[in-house]
C-alpha angles and dihedrals in degrees: 000000000000113000094018113152113196123213120232120204109239114178104317096324134085109238115189115217137166117282112262115244123211101202113167096007118138102251092210097037094115090198133120108283119230087206089069098046092086090068112093093219139047111295137166141177118232128199114213110218137143093010096301140075122258118201105227107163134016142159125249092257090059091049091052094048100038106025091154091064096053101042139036100233144137084254090063115122111209089199093069092045096049093045093050092046091051092050092045090052093050091046094053094044094047094059091220122144095221133023131181131199140160129238124203120186135171118240132174088265095049137269119344120204127199128183105211133196129199118199136164117247126198118238131195093200128086112280098055129231125003134203120246115213117196124180128196116202106231095170095111092045090051092049091050090049091049090049092050089046091053090050091050096054102030134077108240095216104046099019087230121134110277126217093287094043093045091054092048092049090050090052091049091050091051091050092051092046093049091053093051120088108268091001094126088064091061126096126235119210133192126195122196114203110199117188112228119225093004092136090055091052089051092050095046100042104021134246094289091062089044090055091050090051092051090051091049092049091047090053093051091047091052089053090051100047101038126206101301097059122078115240124185142167107235099178146343096307102000123104124186129209124191128188138167108232127208096171099055118246097327095091093050092046089052090050091051090052091052090051091051089049091049091059094053089084112074120244115243115223113178103304095345134090111207122196108221124197128184138199115222125203124184134199123189127190139162112260091234093057103036129119107193097218092047092048091053093046091051090052090049090051090052090049091056089052089048090057088064100038097042094221139086110288126202115205114255125201112269097027092102091049090048091052091051089049091052089050091049092051092047091054094048093044089062090053091048091052090052092048099041093253094152123080134188125249118193118216116194122236110219127203102224092203095057099015089228127138109253099175148324135261114219112218126188113226131189122211108187116205092227107023095039121214111006113214115235089237089066 
């Protein structure tokens, strides 16, 4: 390994530097080494002997972070020791010049994370080469990542999973269910609870009142679904509920009825009592066949139908395709209006007593170049 130049981790970059030499250092001193104090992170020198690593020198940062490895003490944590010894053994047996691994450990203040590097270092003292261990504390970075992750998948107002988080939780529930014995025979159901007239409440009372209403609704829904059922806020006035069903659709239908009953009592905001109604759409699918995004979209389609019907709607095959067709027609109708694609048809009005024409009814008709004549009902 002559001429080998190790790489020390500094911040988030790799900075090459000359290999440290330990000329004249007592190889069994077992004391903090002044030669390692220049490093801005925990570092130690390990002698490989008798099939295991022996920590011979270290800097004060290493001693503070890994006290168990530098002293024999009741404070010693065998987890650190066993993990380091396992990594050292794998490193020596691999024949590599550099190895990297990560250590996570639980402390009273939470999880600590270290990115560790092992590298061979030349020595001019009896005993040959040693192994340099350097450790970068990534705890703060990991906590920032976790915080950003929570913000990504959580609704800032209610702290419930948002659309992204809800979809991920549904996928996780499907994975767990598919791994369980007989889980693929179960049914997964999604309910979409859409608050009716929420935009009017926002316009009349302001967004602060709207936020208070959302919090009150979220609280009532939590009380209805309990702890074992997933609840999320998918949009401004849309809530999603997901459950794995072993009794068919009966459990989900019962939950929908409890939700409807919960909204019979008005919500009090300041000095006002506001009657809140909701439209509920449901989608059911076998666990073995389900696609999470498709399942959620189907429930949302059923919820839109429920707004018109005023009752619980279960998604039926073809409804999503029909919704796409309506959107397609709406888009093309705008183009046809701009390009004079509509024409008038005159229908005579007949007096049945005299059988004479008394007038005409003008009807707008749309003849699409691809779809042909579009019925007025569409």
